[in-house]
N, C-alpha and C positions, 0 to 999 in steps of 0.2 A: 724902439731900441734896435740897433743894428748889431748883429753878432760880430765879434772880432776875435779871430783865432789868436791864441797866446795871451789873452786877457781873461779876467775873471769871468766865469761862466754865468750867463743869465740863469734864473731859476726856471724850473719846469712849471707849466700852467696845467693843473690837473683838475678835472671835473669830479672824478671819483676814483678811489683805489678799489678795484674789484678783487684784488688779492694782495694781502699785506698792506702796510701803511708806513713806509720808511720815512725818515726825515728827508727834506728836500736837499738839493745839491750843496747849498751853503752850509749844511750841518754834517756833511760827510768829509770834512777836512781830515786828511791822513789816510784816506782810502782812494784807490783808483776806481773811477765809476765808468761803466759802459751802459749807455742808455740805448736800448734797441727800439727804434721807432718803426712800427709796422702798421699795416691795415689788415682788418679781418678778411677783406676781399682782395687778397694779394698773394697769388700762388707762389711767387718767388720768395716771399717772406717765410713761407712754411717749408719750401723745398730746401732753402739754404740758410737764411739769416737766423731764424729762430733755433734750428738745430745747432748751429754754430754757437749762438749765445748760450744755450743750455750747456753745451760741452765746456765752454769757457767758465761758466759758473761752477760746474762740478770740479774743474781742474784747478781753479785759482781762488775760490772764495776764501779758503783758509789762509791764503797769502795776502789777502787784503783787497780783492776785487769785489766790488758791489755791482751786480747787474740789475737793471730796472727795465721793464717793458712798458712802452707807451704806445697804445693804439690810437691812431689819428684818423682823420678823414679829410681828404682834399678832393675826393671824387666819390661816386657811387654812394651818396649819402643815405640811400635807403638800405644799404647793406652794411656799411661801416658804422654801426651804431653801438651804443652802450649795451643794449639788450643782447646783440649778437656776441659782443665781447664777453659778457657774463656767461653765455652758453658755452663759449669756447673754453673759458678758464675753468668753469665748474664741471662741465660734462664732456669736454673735448669735441663739441659739435663745430663743424666747419660749414661754410655756406658759399654760394655763388661759384665764381671761377676757382676759388681755392678748393672747394669740394670736388669740382669736376676734374681738375688737373691731378689732385692727389689720388682720386679714385682711378683715373686712367693709368697712373703709375703704380697702382697697388700699394699705396702708402697709408691706407686706412685699415682699421681693424674690421672684424666681422660685422660690427654694428655700424660701420661707416663713420667712425670717429677717429680722432688722433690716437695713435698707440702710445703716446707719452703725455705727461703733464708738464706744464711750465712751472719750474721750481722757484722762480724769483718773483718779487712783487710786480704787479701789472696794474696799470691805470689807464683811464681814458683821457685823451687830450681835452682841453677846454675848448668847446665849440661855441661860436657866437653866430646867431642868425644875422645874415646880412640885412641891414635896414636902409642903408644909403646907396645911391647909385655909384657905379664905378667911376673913379676919378682919374684924371690925367696922371697924377703922381703914382697911383697904383699900376697903371698900364706901363708907365716908364720904368718903374722899379722891376716889374716882372720881365720886361724885355731885357733890361740890363743884367738880370740874374740868369736868364735862360738862353740869351742869344748874344754871344760875344761880338763886339765890334759892329753893331747894327748900322753905325754911321758910314760904314764902307759900302753899304748897299745903295742902289739907286733910289732916288726920291720916290719913285713909284713902288718899289719893293718895300721901302720903309713904311709907306702909307698902308700897304696891304698887310704887313706884319702888325702894325698898330691896330688895324680893324679886327684882325683875327684874334689878337690877344684880348681886345675889348670884348669881343663876342664870347671868348672862353671865360673870362672873368665874370661875365653876366650869368653864366650857367652855374656858378658856385653859390649854393644856397647858404653855406656857412664859412666862417673863418675858423681854422684850427690854430689856436694861439701858439702852442709849443712849436708846431710845424713851421709857422711863419716867424716866430721869434728867433729860431735858429737858422732861418733862411734855407730850409731844406728843399731839395729838388724833387724828391719822390720817396717811395719806399721800396725796399728796406733802406733805412739810413741808420748810421751808428754815430752817437755822440761820445766822445772820449774826454774825460775830465781827470786831471792829474791830482796828486795828493794835496797840492796847494789850492785846489779849486779852480785851476786854470783850464779853460777850454782848449784842448790840444788840437782837436780836429773834428770836423763833421764829414762823414764818409757816406757817399751814396752808392748803393749797389753792393755787390759781393767784392770783398777785399781779402785775398788770401794772406795778406801781411798783417791782418788784424791781431792775430795772436802774438806775433813778434813785437808789435807796437806795445801791446799790453804788458808783455814780459819786461820790456825796457822801462815802462812806467812803474811797474811794481818794484823793480830793482833800484830805482832812483831814490836818493836820500830825501828824507822829509825834514 
């Protein structure tokens, strides 16, 4: 399935809800939904995206905003695990680069944990162990998604890019289904679904306009 903006949103692929167990996107008609996609080992997710999502939850939940957190893994598979997500949600424990960066910026409490709790439901993406070799279609799809206009490069550069992408994909031990289903580019990413269940946008990185977009979606007639 290829995600298409301004059409009905695909469903989330969840392996386990570690906090809360809300209905999936198709059952949230009438609500504006923000899905915050992050990795446990992602400092930027904890410096910016998760605090922003928590603030939006507190500010707009009574107005009809539903915020969901999805922990995914497209790298660092030894750290971005269900077990570490449970420790994060239940005890505020952070690991890897997240712990290092937050500690450097004095953003952890005296016990070295997050000074806040995530107040909305959080789940783990559905991960599938890679069984088959990397295909030409996978390589081509990755190039088209991440490298605009590769056909404008020389034949030699196109071959080099192809081989580098092939080598990269071979290092991926798992497929993260929600991450791939929505054709995300990395974390943090934000999925926005309007009251009709239409996927409005998939946003990669920090977006200062996110709150303005959500306000407009909440104000829209259903």
